[in-house]
N, C-alpha and C positions, 0 to 999 in steps of 0.2 A: 709490827707493833708502830703504832703511829702516836706517839706522846705530843703533848703541847710542849714543846721544846722552848718556844718563844717564853711562855710562862715560866717553866723551869728555870730558863737562865735568867730571868728578871728576878725570881725569888732567891735564886742562889747569890745574885750579884749583891742584892740586900744584905745577906747574911754575910758575905765576904767583906763589904764595906764595914759593917758593924764591927767583925773581929778584926779588921786591919786597924780600926780606930781605936778600939777597946784596947789592944794590945800594943798600939804605938808601931805598927809594922809601916808605916807609909813608906813607899819606894823602895821596900825590899822585894827581891825577886824572891818568891816561894815554890816556884815550879818543883825544885827538887824533893821538896820537904812534902809537896802534896803527892809526887810520885810515889814516895815511900809510904805514905798514909792509905793511899789507894791500894798498894800492894798488901798492906797489912790489913786493910777491910776485906779485900779479895780472899786473903786467905782465912780469915775470920768467917766469912760466907761458906768456904767449902767445908770449914770444919762443922757447920750446922749439917752438913750433907755426907755424912759418914758412909751411908751406902753405895755412893758413887766411888770412893779410893779407899777406904778402910776395910779392906779384905779381912783382916784379922779381929773386926769388931762386929759385934751383934747389934750394935747401936742404930736406932732408925733416923732416918733424915727428919729434920723439924723445918718443915716450910715457912712456917710463921717466924721463925728466928733467921731464918735464910732470907726472906724478904726485907727483913731490919737491916740485916749486913748488906743487902743489895742495894738498898737506898742510900746505906751511908757510903757506898762506894760511887754511886751516883752523885752525891755531893761533891765528891773529890775530882769526878769526872767533868762535870760542869764547871767546877772552880777552876781547873786548868784552863779549859778552853775559853774562860773567862779571862783570865790572866794573860793568855796567849793572845788575847784581842780577836779571837776568831768570830766571824758574823755567822750570828744564829741563822739569819737567813739562808746563808750558802750551805750550812751544815742540814737545815731542813731540805732543802733540793738535793742534797747528796744523799739524805737517807731516805727520801720519798723515792729515789730513782735508782737504788742500790740494794740488791739482795745478794750480791755476787760472794759475799764470805760465810754464807751459811754453809754449815757441815753437818746438817741434819740434827738429830735429837741427842747425840750423846754428848752428857753433860761433861764428861771429862774431857773429851776432845775440845768442847768448846771451852773450858777453862784453860786447857794447854794453848789455845791459839790466842785466847785473850791475854794471857800472861805474856806471851811471846809479842803481842803488839804494844803492851805497857812497856815491856823492856825495850822494842823499837824506839817507841817514842821518848823513853827516858835517855837514849843514846843521842837521837837526832832532832827531836822536838819539832817536827816538821808538821806543817796540816795534813798533809798525807796520811801520816803514823797516827795523827789523834783522830781522824775519821775512821781508819782502821781500828782501833782502838773501841771508838763509838760503838761502831758495826757489831764488834765481836761480843761487846757488853750488853747490846740489844739482844742480839742471837742468843746469850745465855739466858737473859730473862726468858726469852720465848721458850727455850728449852726447859726450862724449869717450870713452865705453865704459868708465869706470872701474867696478869692481864694488866693493860695499860691502865686501867682503874684502880687496882690494886696498887701498882706502883706509884702511882700519883698520888693516891690517897695516904700511902706509907711515907711517902716523901715529904709532903706538906706536913704531916705530924711530926716527923722527925725535924724538920726545919723548925718548927715552933719550939721543939724542945731545945734545939740547939741555940736560938735566940734567947730562951729564958736562961740557959746555962751561962751565956755571956754576961746577963744582967746580974746574975748571980755568984759571978765570979770564977767559974768553972774555970 
């Protein structure tokens, strides 16, 4: 999956700037809060996929809502990378040359590995753990069958909503 990460990072950076300015958060380190927000969004994503883990339920997966939660998660992943000051060019090179963390199409395994990567990042905050988190996230999207076009379209649509929310005092 090759998304236009340069454009995604630029778009997210504009939203982050808007939020920081609007909420008076200049100079604050928001990484820990963004990591918790990411964990919440990933849980919301999985909740839209009950067939993956809710063995007690007859509910069916809702891939449309899952895509919405996936891009909500993507917003926070991008935002974390921006706040950490990671070079999008280096991340693109890493992504284009690395498919080593893929564990197949098992969505539950992908989610567990991704959660582990988020946890690792929350403890050490290193570029390596961020890259691992990003790779597992992309692999989860692939396992769910989301295309680059679907993800990017949903991301930009939600980004607009997020800007509008800031303007209206959300």
